[in-house]
N, C-alpha and C positions, 0 to 999 in steps of 0.2 A: 296649579302646579307651583311648587316652591323651587326657585332657581338660586342655589347657593353662590356666594361670592368667594373669591380667592381660593383658599385651601380647605373649604368646608364641604361636608358631605351630608346629604339628607338621607336618613335611614327610616325604614318602617320597622320598628322593634317587633321581634317575634313574640307573640303571646304564647306562653307555654301552658298547655292544659294537660291534665292527666285524667284518664277515664278509668273508673273502677270497673270490676268485673260485672257489676250490675248496671253499668251504663251511666253512672253519675259522673259529671264532669267537675273536676276540682281545679281551680286556678291557683297558681303559686302566689305567695306573699311577695311584696315588692323586695324585701330583703333577701329572698331566696331565688329570685328570678335569674335566669341566664342572661348574659349580655350578648345576645344574638340579634342580628338585624339583616334586612335586605336593603341594598343600596337602591334608592329611588332617583337620586340625581347627584351630580358632582360639580364642584366649582372648576373654573378654568385652569387652576394650578394643580389639580389632582391628576396624576398620570397613571397610577397603578390600579385604579378602580373604575368600574363601569356599572351602569344600571343593571340590576338583577343579580349582582354578586352577593353571596351570603357571607357575612363577616362576623367576627368576634370583636367587641370593642370594650374599652375600660369601663367598669361600672362607675356610676355617678358622674359621668361626663356629659357635656352637651346641654342643649336647651330643648325642652319639649314644646311642640307647637301643634295645635289642633286646627284642621282645615277641612271643612265639609264632612265632619264626623269622623275623620281619620286622624290618628295621632302619629306625629312624626318626631324624629329626634334629629336636630341639627348639631353636628359634631365636627371638630377639627380632624382632618385626615390623620394627624399624628396619634390620635387616641384610638385608631383602629389597629388592632393587634395582629389579626390574621384573616386570611381568606379561607373559606371552607369549600373544598372541591367536592364535586358529586362523585 
């Protein structure tokens, strides 16, 4: 588990896949990907987010980290632009 400090948030970036009618899965290029993620953990200074929240964040922000085969993004809370409600 990654425990962020101060006002940082750990996200699991959503991998966007598109499936064709014949069942072929196409992944998007890095430049075309959406900036969507699921909150995995929050630092002690973050008040508006909690684990499991789906968010939109600014592109090209944060630091990528890979742990036990899972890719995470560690980002300052100020670069999270919106919550997505169900």
